[in-house]
N, C-alpha and C positions, 0 to 999 in steps of 0.2 A: 477136660476133653472139648471144650471148645477149640482150643490152642492147638492140640493135636489134629482135631478136624480142617481148624483153618490152615494149618501147616501143609496135610496132604492135600485140598484142592486148591490152595494158592497159585500152584505150576499151571492148574488149568482155568485161570483165573476165576475160580469160584471164591468169592466171600461167604464168611461163615461167622455169624455174631449171634450174641443170646440177647432177648430183655428180659429183664428180672425186676417185675412190675411190684409192689406193695401192694398195700389194699384198695381195689379200685370197685368202683360203684359199679354193680353187674347185679344181674338178677341171682345168680350164686352167693353174692354176700349180701342178701338181704338181710338175712337176721341179725350180721353181724351192724348194719344199716339201722336198725330198729332198737339196737341196743344204747340206750345212751351213754352207759360207760365205755363202749368201744368208742361211740362219736365222740367223746370226751379225749379218750386218750390219741385218738387220731390229730386232735389238735396241738397238742404234744409231739407226737411221732413225725406226723409229717407235718412240720410249722412252713414250707414254702407254701404247701395248700390249706392247711388248718382245717382239712377235713380228706373225705376218700376221694381218692384219682379218678377221673372219669375217663371212660373207655377212650374216648377220642383224643386222649390226652397222651395215653399210651401208642395208640394209633400215628399220630402224628410224627413220634420218635419211629417206629417202624416204617413211617413212609418217607423217613430222612435219611434210616439205614439203607432203603430200597432203592434210594434214589443215587445218582452218577454223583452229585455232590459228594457223597461218602466213599466214595470208591478207594481211598487208601487203607481206609476201617476194617481189620480183617481179626480174627481170634479175641475180640472184646466181649467181656459183661457187662452191658449196659445200664444200669441202675434207673429204674423209673420209678422213684419210691418218694419225692417231693421233700426230699431232707431224713429219711429213718435212716438212712446209715450213719450219718452225723451225727445224730441225737444221742447216743451211745446208750 
């Protein structure tokens, strides 16, 4: 869907990308944050962080995608997962 939207809007100079964060420290994840088993699991599943990702860390990636520096990037799903996808 991202590629289709990116292809449709590219002639209008509109970029389309998706952020795909893993477990982020927010009020919505409070229950997971208070569970020691989940916190231990995050140390393995998010090895770059060894913990839950902070909302500000996801926001920095979003700001990059919104900046002129990322102008050639479109149709991408950007994982903001601290290594989750590569841990198997």
